C-alpha positions in Angstrom: 132.1 103.6 -2.7 129.6 104.0 0.0 126.1 103.3 -1.0 123.2 104.5 1.2 119.8 103.1 1.1 116.6 104.7 2.5 112.8 104.9 1.5 110.2 107.6 1.5 109.0 106.4 4.9 112.4 105.3 6.3 114.4 108.4 6.0 118.2 109.0 6.3 117.6 110.8 9.6 115.7 107.7 11.1 118.7 105.5 10.0 121.4 107.8 11.4 123.8 106.1 13.7 126.4 108.9 14.5 125.4 111.4 17.2 127.1 114.2 19.1 127.2 114.4 22.9 123.9 116.3 22.9 122.2 113.4 20.8 122.1 115.4 17.5 122.8 113.6 14.3 126.2 114.2 13.1 125.8 115.8 9.4 128.4 115.8 6.8 129.4 119.0 4.9 126.3 118.6 2.5 123.9 118.4 5.4 123.3 114.6 5.3 123.8 112.1 8.2 127.4 111.2 8.4 126.6 107.5 8.9 123.5 105.4 8.4 122.5 101.9 9.4 122.0 101.0 5.7 125.3 102.6 4.4 127.2 99.7 2.4 130.9 100.2 1.6 131.3 98.4 -1.9 134.7 97.9 -3.5 134.7 97.2 -7.2 137.4 94.6 -6.9 136.0 92.2 -9.4 134.5 94.9 -11.6 137.4 97.2 -12.5 135.5 99.0 -15.1 131.8 98.5 -14.5 129.1 99.5 -17.1 126.0 101.3 -16.0 124.1 98.0 -16.1 126.8 96.4 -13.9 126.5 99.3 -11.4 122.6 98.8 -11.3 122.8 95.1 -10.8 125.5 95.5 -7.9 123.3 98.4 -6.2 120.2 96.0 -6.3 122.1 93.0 -5.1 123.4 94.6 -2.1 120.2 96.5 -1.2 118.8 95.7 2.3 115.4 95.4 1.0 114.0 93.0 3.6 115.2 95.2 6.4 113.8 98.4 4.9 110.5 96.5 4.2 110.3 95.4 7.8 111.0 98.8 9.1 108.3 100.4 6.9 105.7 97.8 8.1 106.6 98.5 11.6 106.6 102.4 11.1 103.2 102.3 9.3 101.7 100.1 12.1 101.1 97.2 9.7 103.3 94.9 12.0 103.5 94.6 15.7 105.7 92.5 17.8 104.8 90.4 20.7 108.0 89.0 22.3 106.3 87.2 25.1 107.3 83.7 23.9 110.9 85.1 23.3 111.2 86.4 26.8 110.1 82.9 28.2 113.2 81.4 26.6 115.7 83.7 28.1 118.1 81.6 30.3 117.1 78.3 28.8 119.2 75.8 27.3 118.2 73.9 24.1 119.9 70.9 22.6 119.9 70.1 18.8 121.2 67.0 17.1 123.8 67.5 14.5 122.4 67.4 11.0 124.6 66.0 8.2 123.6 68.5 5.6 123.8 71.6 7.9 126.0 72.3 11.0 123.7 73.0 13.9 125.3 73.7 17.2 124.7 71.2 19.9 123.9 73.7 22.6 122.3 77.0 22.3 121.6 79.3 25.2 119.3 82.2 24.9 
């Protein structure tokens, strides 16, 4: 089952990821984008006969809420990025000590 998530502000068309050679969104036979960034393919492997409640729990558990919230904030102008500090780190090498509770790579190159 393919589940697609979108909001009133972040539309299916703005999430489309399949385009033809002219840059137009490839639509399915029902007039919807054929593929979107937030499409989730879910197989009911562990739920062979899900109830309506099971389906609602699953739909909520795989929803990309943080991603859609962030996109809405950017789209509405409530959040702006300044990547100046990130750009300064490109090409630098950072060394982290190993942590016994969490594996952290020794060398990370941006």
